[in-house]
C-alpha positions as CSV (number, residue, x, y, z in Angstrom):
1,M,187.2,100.7,107.2
2,M,184.6,98.4,108.6
3,I,184.3,95.0,106.9
4,N,180.9,93.3,107.5
5,T,180.4,91.4,104.2
6,M,182.3,89.6,101.5
7,E,181.7,92.6,99.3
8,D,183.4,94.9,101.9
9,L,186.3,92.4,102.0
10,L,186.8,92.7,98.3
11,K,186.5,96.5,98.3
12,A,189.2,96.7,101.0
13,R,191.9,95.8,98.4
14,L,193.7,93.3,100.6
15,P,196.5,91.2,99.1
16,A,195.2,88.2,97.2
17,E,196.6,85.7,99.6
18,V,194.8,87.3,102.5
19,I,191.5,87.3,100.7
20,R,192.0,83.7,99.6
21,D,192.7,82.6,103.2
22,I,189.7,84.4,104.6
23,E,187.4,83.1,101.8
24,K,188.7,79.5,102.4
25,R,188.1,79.8,106.1
26,I,184.5,81.1,105.6
27,T,183.7,78.5,102.9
28,D,185.0,75.7,105.1
29,W,182.9,77.0,108.0
30,L,179.7,77.2,106.0
31,A,180.4,73.8,104.4
32,T,180.5,72.2,107.9
33,G,177.1,73.7,108.8
34,G,178.1,77.1,110.1
35,S,175.9,80.1,109.5
36,E,176.8,83.4,107.9
37,D,175.7,85.1,111.1
38,D,178.1,83.1,113.3
39,P,180.7,85.0,115.4
40,Y,183.4,83.0,113.5
41,I,182.5,84.9,110.3
42,K,182.7,88.2,112.1
43,Q,186.1,87.2,113.5
44,Q,187.4,86.7,110.0
45,F,186.2,90.2,109.0
46,R,187.9,91.6,112.1
47,Y,191.1,89.8,111.1
48,A,190.9,91.7,107.7
49,E,190.3,95.0,109.5
50,N,193.3,94.3,111.8
51,F,195.5,93.4,108.8
52,L,194.6,96.8,107.2
53,R,195.4,98.6,110.4
54,M,198.8,96.9,110.8
55,T,199.8,97.4,107.2
56,R,198.2,100.8,106.4
57,G,198.0,102.5,109.8
58,N,195.0,103.8,111.6
59,D,193.9,106.2,108.8
60,L,191.4,103.8,107.3
């Protein structure tokens, strides 16, 4: 599953603590002047994808 937006993140059905962590990181980034298009945001979505792969296998 590709995660490219916050909506995708919520649809991925990740554990609540993972979603909270990613949301906090993104919120903090944006609050300090970051943009939604910054590589840091994409990195957070890749983290979620990797978490899914590690916990559910490659059949995403």
